[in-house]
C-alpha positions in Angstrom: -11.4 11.7 25.3 -13.8 11.6 22.3 -16.2 8.8 22.1 -15.4 6.0 19.7 -17.8 4.9 17.0 -19.1 1.4 17.9 -17.6 -1.5 16.0 -21.1 -3.1 15.7 -22.6 0.0 14.1 -20.4 0.0 10.9 -22.4 -0.9 7.8 -21.2 -2.5 4.6 -17.8 -3.8 5.8 -18.6 -7.4 6.9 -15.6 -9.0 5.2 -13.3 -6.4 6.8 -14.9 -6.9 10.2 -14.5 -10.7 9.8 -10.8 -10.4 8.8 -10.0 -8.1 11.8 -11.7 -10.4 14.3 -10.1 -13.5 12.9 -6.6 -12.0 13.2 -7.3 -10.9 16.8 -8.4 -14.5 17.6 -5.2 -15.9 16.1 -2.5 -13.2 15.7 -0.2 -15.7 14.0 -2.5 -15.2 10.9 -0.2 -12.2 10.1 -2.3 -9.1 10.1 -4.8 -7.5 7.6 -4.4 -5.2 4.7 -7.5 -3.2 3.8 -7.7 -1.8 0.3 -10.5 0.6 -0.6 -11.5 4.0 -2.0 -11.6 7.0 0.2 -14.6 7.5 2.6 -15.3 3.8 3.2 -14.9 3.8 7.0 -11.6 1.9 6.9 -10.0 3.9 9.7 -13.3 4.1 11.7 -13.7 0.3 12.0 -10.0 -0.3 12.8 -10.1 2.2 15.6 -13.3 0.7 16.9 -11.8 -2.8 17.0 -9.7 -2.1 20.1 -12.8 -1.2 22.1 -14.4 -4.7 21.7 -11.3 -6.7 22.4 -11.0 -8.4 25.9 -8.6 -6.6 28.3 -5.2 -8.2 28.9 -3.2 -8.9 32.1 0.3 -7.3 32.2 3.2 -7.1 34.7 2.7 -3.9 36.6 5.3 -1.2 35.7 6.7 -3.1 32.7 7.1 -0.9 29.7 6.9 -3.9 27.4 3.5 -5.3 28.5 4.8 -8.7 29.5 2.3 -11.5 30.0 2.4 -12.6 33.7 1.8 -16.2 32.5 4.9 -16.2 30.3 7.6 -18.1 32.2 10.4 -16.2 30.4 9.1 -12.9 29.1 11.4 -11.2 26.6 11.5 -7.8 28.3 14.5 -5.5 29.0 12.7 -4.5 32.2 12.8 -8.1 33.5 13.4 -10.5 35.0 10.3 -10.4 37.2 9.6 -12.1 40.4 7.2 -15.0 40.4 4.8 -13.0 42.6 5.2 -9.7 40.7 2.2 -7.4 40.8 -0.1 -7.5 37.7 -2.7 -5.2 36.3 -5.5 -5.4 33.7 -5.7 -2.8 31.0 -7.4 -2.4 27.6 -5.7 -3.5 24.4 -3.8 -0.6 22.9 -4.3 0.7 19.4 -0.9 2.2 18.4 -1.0 4.3 15.2 2.1 4.6 13.1 2.3 7.8 11.1 3.5 7.7 7.5 6.3 10.1 8.3 7.7 8.1 11.2 11.5 7.5 11.4 13.2 4.2 12.1 14.3 5.2 15.6 10.7 6.2 16.5 9.5 2.7 15.4 12.3 0.6 16.9 13.3 2.8 19.7 16.7 4.4 20.2 19.2 5.9 22.7 17.5 7.9 25.4 19.1 11.3 24.6 18.3 13.1 27.8 19.9 10.3 29.9 22.9 10.1 27.6 23.6 13.8 27.7 22.8 14.4 31.4 24.1 11.2 33.0 26.5 9.9 30.3 25.0 6.5 30.1 23.4 4.6 27.3 19.7 3.7 28.0 17.2 2.3 25.6 14.0 4.3 25.0 11.2 2.0 23.7 9.6 2.7 20.3 6.2 2.1 18.8 6.8 -1.7 18.4 7.3 -2.0 22.1 4.1 -0.1 22.9 2.2 -2.2 20.4 3.1 -5.5 22.0 0.0 -7.6 22.6 -2.1 -4.9 20.9 -2.9 -3.5 17.5 -0.4 -1.6 15.3 -2.3 0.5 12.8 -0.7 2.1 9.7 -3.0 4.3 7.7 -1.9 4.8 4.1 0.6 1.9 4.5 1.4 2.1 0.7 3.0 5.6 1.4 5.2 4.2 4.2 8.9 3.9 3.3 9.7 0.4 2.1 12.4 -0.2 4.7 9.9 0.6 7.5 7.3 -1.8 6.0 9.9 -4.5 5.8 10.8 -3.8 9.5 7.2 -4.0 10.6 6.4 -7.2 8.7 9.6 -8.9 10.0 8.8 -8.0 13.6 5.2 -9.2 13.1 6.4 -12.5 11.6 9.2 -13.1 14.2 7.3 -11.9 17.3 10.2 -9.8 18.5 12.2 -6.7 17.7 16.0 -6.4 17.9 17.7 -3.1 18.2 21.4 -2.7 17.5 22.2 1.0 17.1 23.6 4.1 18.9 25.5 1.9 21.4 22.3 0.1 22.4 21.7 -3.7 22.0 18.2 -4.6 23.0 15.7 -7.4 22.2 12.1 -7.4 23.2 8.8 -9.2 22.4 6.7 -7.6 19.7 3.5 -9.7 19.2 0.9 -7.4 17.6 -1.9 -7.4 15.1 -0.7 -5.4 12.1 -3.5 -3.6 10.3 -2.7 -1.5 7.2 -5.2 0.5 5.2 -4.6 2.0 1.7 -6.2 3.7 -1.2 -5.0 1.9 -4.4 -5.3 5.2 -6.3 -2.3 6.5 -4.4 -0.1 3.6 -5.4 0.4 -0.1 -4.7 2.5 -2.1 -2.4 5.1 -4.3 -4.0 4.0 -7.9 -4.4 6.7 -9.1 -2.0 5.3 -6.9 0.7 1.7 -7.8 -0.2 2.5 -11.4 0.5 3.7 -10.6 4.0 0.2 -9.5 5.0 -1.8 -12.5 6.1 -5.2 -11.4 4.9 -6.6 -8.7 2.6 -10.0 -7.3 2.0 -11.4 -4.9 -0.6 -13.9 -2.3 0.7 -16.2 0.0 -1.2 -19.1 2.2 -0.5 -22.4 0.4 -0.7 -24.3 1.0 -4.0 -27.7 0.2 -2.5 -29.4 3.5 -1.7 -31.1 2.0 1.4 -27.7 1.0 2.8 -26.2 4.4 2.1 -29.1 6.1 3.8 -28.5 3.9 6.9 -24.8 4.8 6.9 -25.7 8.5 6.9 -28.4 8.1 9.5 -26.1 6.3 11.9 -23.3 8.8 11.4 -25.5 11.8 12.0 -27.0 10.2 15.1 -23.5 9.6 16.4 -22.4 13.1 15.7 -25.5 14.5 17.4 -25.1 12.5 20.6 -22.1 10.1 20.7 -22.8 8.9 24.3 -26.4 8.0 23.5 -25.5 6.3 20.2 -22.7 4.3 21.8 -25.1 3.3 24.7 -27.6 1.9 22.2 -24.9 -0.6 20.9 -23.4 -1.4 24.4 -25.1 -4.8 24.6 -24.0 -5.7 21.1 -20.4 -4.6 21.9 -20.3 -6.7 25.1 -21.7 -9.7 23.3 -19.1 -9.4 20.6 -16.3 -9.1 23.3 -17.5 -12.2 25.0 -17.6 -14.1 21.7 -14.1 -13.0 20.8 -12.8 -14.1 24.2 -14.4 -17.5 23.9 -12.9 -18.0 20.4 -9.5 -17.0 21.7 -9.8 -19.7 24.4 -11.1 -22.3 21.9 -8.7 -21.8 18.9 -6.0 -23.9 20.5 -8.3 -26.9 20.6 -9.4 -26.7 17.0 -8.4 -29.8 15.0 -7.1 -29.4 11.5 -7.4 -32.8 10.0 -5.1 -34.2 7.3 -8.1 -34.1 4.9 -8.5 -30.3 5.6 -4.7 -29.7 5.1 -4.8 -31.6 1.8 -7.8 -29.5 0.7 -5.9 -26.3 1.6 -2.9 -27.5 -0.4 -5.1 -28.2 -3.4 -6.6 -24.7 -3.2 -3.2 -23.1 -3.1 -1.9 -25.3 -6.0 -5.0 -24.5 -8.1 -4.4 -20.8 -7.7 -0.7 -21.2 -8.4 0.5 -19.1 -5.5 4.2 -18.8 -4.8 5.8 -20.2 -1.7 4.2 -21.8 1.3 3.0 -18.8 3.2 -0.5 -19.0 1.8 -1.0 -22.5 3.0 0.0 -21.6 6.5 -2.2 -18.5 6.6 -5.2 -20.3 5.3 -4.7 -23.1 7.9 -4.5 -20.6 10.7 -7.3 -18.5 9.5 -9.6 -21.5 9.0 -8.9 -22.6 12.6 -9.7 -19.1 13.8 -12.9 -19.1 11.7 -13.9 -22.5 13.2 -13.3 -21.1 16.8 -15.3 -18.0 15.9 -18.3 -20.2 15.2 -17.7 -22.4 18.2 -16.5 -25.5 16.3 -13.5 -27.6 17.2 -13.0 -29.1 13.7 -12.3 -27.2 10.5 -14.9 -27.5 7.8 -15.2 -26.7 4.1 -16.8 -23.3 4.9 -13.9 -22.4 7.2 -11.4 -23.2 4.4 -13.5 -21.2 1.9 -13.8 -18.2 4.2 -10.0 -18.3 4.9 -9.1 -18.6 1.2 -11.3 -15.7 0.2 -9.3 -13.5 2.6 -5.8 -15.0 2.2 -5.5 -15.5 -1.6 -6.6 -12.4 -3.5 -3.4 -10.3 -3.0 -1.2 -13.3 -3.6 -2.5 -13.6 -7.1 -0.8 -10.3 -8.0 2.4 -11.2 -9.8 3.5 -7.9 -11.3 2.6 -4.2 -10.6 -0.1 -4.1 -13.3 -2.1 -7.1 -12.1 -5.2 -6.4 -10.1 -5.7 -8.4 -6.9 -8.7 -10.7 -7.1 -10.0 -14.2 -6.7 -12.0 -16.5 -9.0 -14.6 -17.8 -6.5 -16.1 -20.2 -9.1 -12.7 -21.9 -9.3 -12.5 -21.9 -5.5 -15.8 -23.7 -5.2 -14.7 -26.2 -7.9 -11.6 -27.1 -5.9 -13.4 -27.3 -2.6 -16.1 -29.5 -4.0 -19.7 -29.8 -2.7 -20.5 -28.7 0.8 -20.4 -31.4 3.5 -23.8 -33.1 3.7 -23.5 -33.7 7.5 -21.6 -30.9 9.2 -21.0 -31.1 12.9 -23.8 -29.7 15.2 -23.6 -26.0 15.7 -23.7 -24.5 19.2 -27.0 -22.8 20.2 -25.4 -19.3 19.7 -26.7 -17.8 16.4 -24.1 -18.2 13.7 -23.4 -14.6 12.7 -20.4 -12.5 11.7 -18.9 -9.6 13.7 -21.4 -6.9 14.4 -24.4 -9.2 13.6 -25.4 -9.3 17.2 -26.2 -5.6 16.9 -29.4 -6.7 15.2 -30.8 -7.5 18.6 -29.8 -4.2 20.0 -31.1 -2.3 17.0 -34.1 -4.4 16.1 -36.5 -1.7 17.1 -35.2 0.8 14.6 -33.9 -1.6 12.0 -30.2 -0.8 12.7 -27.9 -3.7 12.9 -25.3 -4.9 10.4 -26.2 -7.7 8.1 -24.3 -11.0 8.7 -21.4 -11.7 6.4 -21.9 -14.3 3.6 -18.9 -16.2 5.0 -20.8 -16.7 8.2 -23.7 -18.5 6.6 -24.7 -22.0 7.7 -22.3 -24.5 6.0 -25.3 -26.7 5.0 -26.4 -23.9 2.6 -24.8 -22.9 -0.6 -22.2 -20.1 -0.2 -23.2 -18.1 -3.2 -26.9 -17.5 -4.0 -29.6 -20.1 -4.7 -28.9 -23.7 -5.7 -28.6 -24.5 -9.4 -32.0 -24.7 -11.1 -33.8 -22.7 -8.4 -36.4 -20.4 -9.8 -36.1 -16.7 -9.2 -39.6 -15.1 -9.3 -38.1 -11.7 -10.2 -35.8 -13.0 -12.8 -36.3 -11.8 -16.4 -37.8 -14.4 -18.7 -35.3 -16.2 -20.9 -35.2 -15.3 -24.5 -35.7 -17.8 -27.3 -32.2 -18.4 -28.7 -33.6 -18.4 -32.3 -34.8 -14.8 -31.8 -31.8 -13.5 -29.9 -30.1 -10.6 -31.6 -26.5 -9.4 -31.0 -26.4 -6.5 -28.5 -23.4 -4.9 -30.1 -22.8 -4.3 -33.8 -19.6 -5.5 -35.3 -17.1 -2.7 -34.9 -15.9 -1.0 -38.0 -12.4 -1.5 -39.2 -9.9 1.0 -37.6 -9.1 4.0 -39.7 -5.8 4.0 -41.5 -3.1 5.9 -39.5 -2.3 9.4 -40.6 0.7 9.7 -43.0 3.7 11.3 -41.5 3.3 15.0 -41.3 -0.2 14.9 -42.9 -1.8 16.7 -39.9 -5.3 15.3 -40.4 -7.4 14.3 -37.4 -7.6 10.5 -38.0 -6.8 8.6 -34.9 -5.8 5.0 -34.0 -5.3 3.1 -30.8 -2.6 0.5 -30.4 -1.9 -1.7 -27.3 1.6 -1.9 -25.8 3.7 -5.1 -25.9 5.2 -6.9 -22.9 7.4 -4.6 -20.7 11.1 -5.2 -20.4 13.9 -4.1 -18.0 15.1 -0.6 -18.7 18.3 1.3 -18.2 18.6 3.4 -15.1 17.9 7.1 -15.9 18.6 9.3 -12.9 18.9 13.0 -12.2 22.5 14.0 -11.8 23.7 15.6 -8.5 22.7 14.8 -4.9 19.2 15.6 -3.8 17.4 15.4 -0.5 14.1 14.0 -1.4 12.0 11.1 -0.1 13.9 7.8 0.2 13.6 5.8 -3.0 15.8 3.9 -5.6 16.6 6.3 -8.4 18.9 9.3 -7.9 21.6 10.0 -5.3 20.4 11.9 -2.2 21.1 12.6 1.4 18.5 10.4 3.2 17.8 8.8 6.5 19.1 5.4 5.2 22.2 4.5 3.4 25.9 4.8 4.0 27.1 7.3 6.6 29.1 10.2 4.9 29.4 12.7 7.8 27.7 14.4 10.7 26.0 17.7 11.5 24.5 19.4 14.5 20.9 18.6 15.1 18.4 16.4 17.0 16.5 14.8 14.1 17.9 11.5 12.8 20.2 8.8 14.0 22.8 9.9 16.5 26.4 9.9 15.4 27.9 8.7 18.7 31.6 9.1 17.7 31.2 12.7 16.4 29.1 13.6 19.5 31.8 12.4 21.8 34.5 14.1 19.7 32.6 17.4 19.9 32.2 17.2 23.7 35.7 16.0 24.6 37.6 19.3 24.3 35.3 21.0 26.7 35.4 18.6 29.6 38.0 20.5 31.6 36.0 23.8 31.2 32.9 21.9 32.4 34.6 20.8 35.6 35.0 17.1 34.8 37.8 15.5 36.8 36.6 11.9 36.4 33.5 9.8 35.7 31.4 10.0 32.6 31.7 12.7 30.0 29.7 15.8 30.5 27.5 16.6 27.5 25.5 19.6 26.5 22.7 19.7 24.0 24.9 21.6 21.5 27.3 18.6 21.4 24.8 16.4 19.8 25.6 15.3 16.2 23.4 13.3 13.9 24.6 11.2 11.0 24.4 12.3 7.4 23.7 9.4 5.2 23.7 9.1 1.4 21.3 6.8 -0.3 18.8 7.2 -3.1 15.7 9.2 -3.5 12.5 8.8 -5.5 11.7 11.4 -8.2 8.7 12.7 -10.1 8.9 11.0 -13.5 6.7 13.0 -15.8 6.1 11.5 -19.2 5.3 13.9 -22.0 4.2 11.8 -25.0 3.8 12.8 -28.6 0.5 11.3 -29.7 0.3 13.0 -33.1 -0.2 11.6 -36.6 3.5 11.2 -37.1 3.5 8.6 -34.3 0.4 6.8 -35.4 2.0 4.0 -37.4 1.1 0.8 -35.7 4.6 -0.6 -35.2 5.9 2.7 -34.1 3.2 3.3 -31.5 3.4 -0.2 -30.2 7.1 0.2 -29.7 6.6 3.6 -28.0 3.9 2.3 -25.7 6.0 -0.7 -24.7 8.9 1.6 -23.9 6.8 3.8 -21.8 5.2 0.8 -20.0 8.6 -0.5 -19.3 9.7 2.9 -17.9 6.5 2.9 -15.7 7.4 -0.5 -14.3 10.9 0.9 -13.5 9.3 3.9 -11.8 7.1 1.6 -9.7 10.1 -0.4 -8.6 12.1 2.7 -7.7 9.1 4.2 -5.8 8.7 7.3 -8.0 5.6 9.4 -8.5 4.5 9.4 -12.2 2.5 11.7 -14.3 1.4 11.7 -18.0 1.0 14.6 -20.4 0.1 14.0 -24.0 -0.1 16.4 -27.0 -1.8 16.0 -30.3 -4.0 18.1 -32.6 -3.8 21.7 -31.4 -3.3 21.2 -27.6 -1.7 19.3 -24.8 -3.6 17.4 -22.0 -2.7 16.3 -18.5 -4.0 12.8 -18.8 -2.8 11.8 -15.3 -1.7 14.2 -12.6 1.3 13.1 -10.6 0.5 10.0 -8.5 2.1 7.0 -7.0 -0.3 4.7 -8.9 1.5 3.4 -12.0 -1.5 1.1 -12.5 -3.7 4.0 -13.4 -0.9 5.4 -15.6 -0.7 2.1 -17.5 -4.4 2.0 -18.1 -4.4 5.6 -19.4 -1.5 4.7 -21.7 -3.2 1.7 -23.0 -6.2 3.8 -24.1 -4.1 6.6 -25.6 -5.1 7.3 -29.2 -2.7 8.8 -31.8 -3.4 11.1 -34.7 -3.5 14.8 -35.8 -0.9 17.5 -35.8 2.0 17.9 -33.4 1.7 20.8 -30.9 5.2 20.2 -29.4 5.5 23.6 -27.8 2.1 23.2 -26.0 3.3 19.8 -24.7 6.4 21.3 -23.3 4.5 24.2 -21.7 2.0 21.8 -20.1 4.8 19.7 -18.7 6.5 22.8 -17.3 3.3 23.8 -15.6 2.8 20.4 -14.0 6.4 20.5 -12.7 6.0 23.9 -11.2 2.8 22.9 -9.4 4.4 19.8 -8.0 7.4 21.8 -6.8 5.0 23.9 -4.7 3.4 20.7 -3.3 6.7 18.8 -2.7 9.8 21.0 -3.0 12.2 18.2 -2.1 11.1 15.8 -4.9 13.2 16.5 -8.0 11.5 16.0 -11.4 12.6 14.1 -14.4 10.9 14.9 -17.6 10.7 12.0 -20.1 9.8 13.5 -23.5 8.8 10.8 -26.0 8.7 12.2 -29.5 10.2 12.1 -33.0 11.0 15.9 -32.7 8.5 17.1 -35.3 6.4 20.3 -34.6 3.6 21.0 -37.0 0.8 22.8 -35.2 0.3 26.5 -34.8 2.2 29.5 -36.2 5.9 29.0 -36.4 5.8 25.7 -34.6 9.5 25.0 -34.9 10.6 28.4 -33.6 8.1 28.3 -30.6 9.2 24.8 -29.7 12.8 25.8 -29.7 12.2 28.8 -27.6 10.2 26.8 -25.0 12.9 24.1 -24.9 15.6 26.6 -24.3 13.6 28.1 -21.5 13.2 24.8 -19.8 17.0 24.2 -20.1 17.7 27.6 -18.4 15.3 26.6 -15.6 17.4 23.5 -15.0 14.7 20.9 -15.6 16.3 17.4 -16.0 15.0 15.9 -19.2 15.4 12.7 -21.2 14.4 12.7 -24.8 13.3 9.3 -26.1 13.6 9.5 -29.9 10.9 7.6 -31.6 12.1 8.2 -35.2 12.9 5.0 -37.1 13.5 3.8 -40.6 16.4 4.2 -43.0 15.9 7.9 -43.6 15.9 10.0 -40.4 15.7 13.8 -40.0 17.3 13.8 -36.5 14.9 16.4 -35.2 14.6 14.7 -31.7 18.4 15.0 -31.3 18.3 18.7 -32.2 15.5 19.2 -29.6 17.5 17.4 -27.0 20.4 19.9 -27.6 18.0 22.8 -27.0 16.8 21.1 -23.8 20.3 20.2 -22.7 19.0 16.7 -22.3 20.2 13.2 -22.9 19.0 11.7 -26.2 18.1 8.0 -26.3 16.6 6.2 -29.3 13.6 4.2 -28.3 15.2 1.0 -29.2 18.0 1.7 -26.6 15.7 2.2 -23.6 16.4 -1.4 -22.7 18.9 -2.5 -20.0 21.5 -3.5 -22.6 23.5 -0.5 -21.3 23.7 -0.7 -17.6 23.3 3.0 -16.6 22.8 6.4 -18.1 22.7 9.7 -16.4 20.4 12.6 -17.1 22.2 16.0 -17.0 20.8 18.6 -14.6 22.2 22.0 -15.4 21.2 25.1 -13.6 21.7 28.4 -15.4 
């Protein structure tokens, strides 16, 4: 078994380490969501957490890790005798892969027993294995929504109920849920974000000395993992003892009425929805107090808890960035208590800080977290009015000059069809609910909410031979029944063979690749027109986010087309690119269509099951290059023959219209929708998918 990187040796993730430790001290906190860019040791520190947690006592032979001290354990393997044998084992870290199926998570019918012995027996899933341990989901934002809901419900209720395939089982499922994600690959829905108790943002250190230390430690670990782990053994044992002491103390922590009132004031000041934030902060503050050996919650405990529990609850819509105004937090909390309760003799440091003793000789040892500072000192920097010897001298206001000149007035938008290179940038308006635009036919892509598809969830429409997916019990029995006499059955259970097995075909909805191809030429540059266009695209992006689609953005102006955003799950990035999109110049319509076709073909190689939907936003003009109209028509007819599902959003307005976008839609065999009719005033609209 490969050696695990020590928890105490991780540099630059103090908030993450604190959040993980607090939720293991008090699992009722509700788990941790870790957001951060790639290469920031998210997975490393989560996997290292299990090695510093105290071992647990379980009933020997129980598949569900029941606690011997529980008078009525919720285990299908029970009941257990009062003197049942017990055993001690390390806390498990169970990893849930992104591609896991529901039956793998919940458990399902034991197929081998069902086929060989003819009896229904429950085979535990990952939730049962994770009971009293850690359930880790890397790239949780890529997990199917129904699985995320299932995990969060189980974590909140502390049990898992299975009603499927002739099996009815309920078992305990108390675990610490940890999810990591890279926001560049898409966000979780706000409703799911709120179900995570705590969240932290991690980033690579910008201090060169800290980056050097990260590289030095990692290379030392790769060179000799055993020796590196041994150098942190004392720090790891100290951390384990401290966690165990905090777990024993947390039940005795007193949360006064004054502390509860302060928590309520904080949540009200930040205008969070519901009451979950209040509960999470209260539980986290108690865990933080126990972590520091206190039996009463202080201001600093509430502050540390709010910093971890509130940022993701400030996100109201998909385009809001999580964050927290710490100045407002300090204003609501008021001044630090002048006379805090005495601290225990143990140094007051955050997770991993004890590694300083072990690594004092070589300077290795994580820095203590800011949230673990002494509550008698200010939480953020020096006190007001304190002099900083390295600070730059203040300038005389009378001599102060503006750093940025007044920006020039924006250039006038290009006249329609003028073809000059003048550009302008216009912001989008408030998004609205759009009509449903879907690819016609039945696909087989990843589960989503746009087009009809055969998926793992949804209504049952039939059965097929196979072993992957939910078992269709009725069809399996019906297939085996005619062969019972030939198999020598004269009584007792049915005799099954593997070829009798049938799995259910279900029809639900899939997610698609929604590729926006946007005309950004001079004919679109009129302020009101571009604002209307950007608002429509932003609204369609919001719709794509809610339907779990991937999105991409191609623009064309001047003499060429540009892939502004390769296909991604992050509509946030698409919205930012759209907001900065300039308009002006000629209209290379053919180049825009060719670039869109190239992106679609590349994505088909990467993900053949995901069907594309091209949303072409244009007024239909083509003015760039030789024979622009003829080339555009030829390219459009080629895309139609290839069967690319397309929607043309017509941006032409005014009393006199040329109708070029409608003609283009005919060449593409696409639906034609005026930009003013993208709204949900019409309930549904289908996009034709015709294959030559």
